[in-house]
C-alpha positions as CSV (number, residue, x, y, z in Angstrom):
1,M,91.0,87.3,88.3
2,I,89.3,84.1,88.3
3,I,90.8,83.2,84.1
4,Q,93.9,83.4,85.7
5,N,93.4,80.6,88.3
6,I,91.6,78.3,85.7
7,F,94.9,79.2,83.8
8,F,97.0,78.3,86.5
9,W,95.4,74.9,87.3
10,V,95.4,74.0,83.7
11,L,98.9,74.9,83.3
12,A,99.6,73.0,86.8
13,L,97.8,70.0,85.6
14,A,99.9,69.9,82.2
15,M,103.2,70.2,84.1
16,V,102.4,67.4,86.7
17,G,101.5,65.1,83.8
18,A,104.4,65.6,82.1
19,A,106.4,65.2,85.1
20,I,105.4,62.1,85.4
21,G,106.1,61.0,82.4
22,V,109.8,62.2,82.8
23,V,110.3,59.9,85.5
24,R,108.0,56.8,83.8
25,S,109.5,57.2,80.8
26,Q,111.4,54.2,79.3
27,N,112.9,56.1,76.5
28,V,115.8,58.7,77.3
29,V,114.6,61.2,74.6
30,H,110.9,61.0,75.2
31,A,111.6,61.7,78.8
32,A,113.6,64.5,77.7
33,L,110.6,66.0,76.0
34,Y,108.5,65.4,78.9
35,L,110.9,67.9,80.2
36,V,110.0,70.4,77.4
37,V,106.7,70.6,78.5
38,V,107.6,71.1,82.2
39,M,109.8,73.6,81.7
40,A,107.2,75.5,78.7
41,G,104.6,75.4,81.7
42,A,107.0,76.8,84.1
43,A,107.4,79.5,81.4
44,A,103.7,80.0,80.8
45,Q,103.4,80.3,85.0
46,F,105.9,83.1,84.8
47,I,103.5,85.1,82.0
48,L,100.8,84.9,84.4
49,L,102.9,86.5,87.2
50,G,103.8,88.8,84.9
51,A,107.4,88.4,84.8
52,E,107.4,88.0,81.0
53,F,111.5,88.3,80.8
54,V,112.1,85.3,83.0
55,A,109.6,83.5,81.4
56,W,111.7,84.1,78.0
57,V,115.1,83.5,79.8
58,Q,113.5,80.3,80.4
59,V,112.2,79.5,77.0
60,I,115.6,80.7,75.7
61,I,117.9,79.2,78.4
62,Y,116.5,75.8,79.9
63,I,114.4,74.8,76.5
64,G,116.2,76.0,74.2
65,A,119.9,75.4,75.1
66,V,119.8,72.7,77.7
67,I,117.0,70.6,76.4
68,I,118.7,70.7,73.3
69,L,122.1,70.3,75.0
70,F,120.5,66.8,76.4
71,L,119.4,65.5,73.2
72,F,122.7,66.4,71.0
73,G,124.3,64.6,73.8
74,I,122.1,61.7,73.9
75,M,122.2,61.3,70.5
76,L,126.4,62.1,70.1
77,T,126.9,59.7,72.6
78,R,124.8,56.7,70.8
79,A,123.2,55.8,74.3
80,P,120.8,53.6,74.3
81,M,117.4,55.0,74.3
82,R,115.4,52.0,76.0
83,G,116.6,50.6,79.3
84,E,118.0,46.8,79.1
85,T,116.5,46.2,82.5
86,S,113.1,46.6,84.1
87,L,113.5,50.4,86.0
88,D,110.2,48.8,88.3
89,N,110.3,47.7,91.8
90,D,108.4,47.2,94.7
91,Q,108.9,50.5,96.9
92,R,106.0,52.2,94.9
93,F,103.7,51.5,97.9
94,P,106.3,53.3,100.6
95,A,106.7,56.2,97.7
96,A,103.6,56.9,97.6
97,I,103.0,57.3,101.5
98,V,105.9,59.4,101.9
99,S,105.4,61.5,98.9
100,L,101.6,61.8,100.2
101,F,103.0,62.5,103.9
102,L,105.5,65.7,102.3
103,A,102.6,66.7,100.1
104,G,100.5,67.2,103.5
105,V,103.8,68.7,105.1
106,L,104.6,71.7,102.6
107,G,100.8,72.2,102.1
108,T,100.1,72.8,105.8
109,L,103.5,74.7,106.0
110,L,102.0,77.0,103.4
111,V,99.3,77.3,104.8
112,Q,100.2,78.2,108.0
113,A,103.1,80.8,106.4
114,F,100.7,82.5,104.1
115,G,97.1,81.6,105.2
116,K,94.9,84.1,103.8
117,K,97.3,87.1,102.3
118,E,96.6,88.2,98.9
119,V,100.2,89.2,97.7
120,V,99.5,92.6,95.7
121,I,101.7,93.0,92.6
122,S,100.2,96.7,91.5
123,G,99.1,99.1,93.7
124,A,95.8,101.5,93.6
125,K,96.7,104.1,91.6
126,G,98.1,101.1,89.2
127,E,102.2,102.0,90.3
128,Q,104.3,98.6,90.5
129,L,105.4,97.6,94.3
130,L,107.1,94.1,93.7
131,H,109.6,94.8,90.4
132,V,108.1,91.4,89.5
133,G,108.6,92.3,85.4
134,K,111.6,94.6,85.7
135,A,114.3,93.4,83.0
136,A,117.1,96.0,84.2
137,T,116.6,95.0,88.1
138,L,117.4,91.9,86.8
139,A,119.7,92.4,84.4
140,D,122.1,94.5,87.4
141,S,121.6,91.6,89.5
142,I,122.7,89.2,87.4
143,F,125.7,91.4,85.8
144,T,127.4,92.8,89.0
145,T,126.3,90.3,91.8
146,Y,126.1,87.3,90.2
147,V,128.5,87.4,87.2
148,V,130.9,84.5,89.1
149,P,127.9,82.1,89.3
150,F,126.7,82.9,85.8
151,E,130.0,82.5,84.2
152,I,130.6,79.2,86.2
153,V,127.0,78.0,84.8
154,S,128.0,79.2,81.0
155,L,131.7,77.4,81.0
156,L,129.5,74.6,82.6
157,L,127.3,73.8,79.7
158,L,130.0,74.6,77.2
159,A,132.1,72.0,79.1
160,A,129.7,69.7,79.1
161,L,128.8,70.1,75.1
162,V,132.6,69.7,74.4
163,G,132.6,66.9,76.5
164,A,129.6,65.3,74.7
165,V,131.3,65.8,71.5
166,V,134.3,64.1,72.6
167,M,132.5,61.0,73.8
168,A,131.0,60.7,70.7
169,R,134.7,61.1,68.7
170,R,136.3,57.9,70.4
171,D,135.1,55.7,68.0
C-alpha cells in the first residue's frame, strides 16, 4: 500500500507541474503537449485504482484523439504559436489568495466527508465489492443509458475537425 501512495504522489506532482505548464506556456503547441502529460497522469491514476479499461480509454480517446485534434487544429489554421501581447497582469496576489482559500475549503470538505474511512475495493476472499474495472458494466452503461450523449460528443469532435480543415482551406 505504501508503494501505491508513493506512485500516487509522484504522479500527482507531475500532473500539477504539467498543469502549471499548460497555463503558463506562451506557446500553444507546448501547452497542448503539457496537457498530454496531465492526461497521461490521469490514466496512470486510473491504473492505480484498478480501472484499466478507463485508463486505456483515457489514453486512446483523450491523448490519442482530442490532443491530436487540438494539434491538427492549431497547425491547420496557422494560428500564431506565441501570443502577441503579454498574458501577464497584476492579479497574481489576489489569485493566489483565492486559490489557497479554495484549496482549504475543498480540503476541509473532503476531510469532513470521508475522514479516516477507507475505500475497500476487494473483499476478504478476493471478490470485488465495487465494479471498478469491469469493462462490460461500463460498456452496457455507455451504449444503453448514455448512448445519445456519447454520439453527440463524437459528432462534436467530427465537426471540430471539419471546421479546422475548412478554416485552413480558406486561403
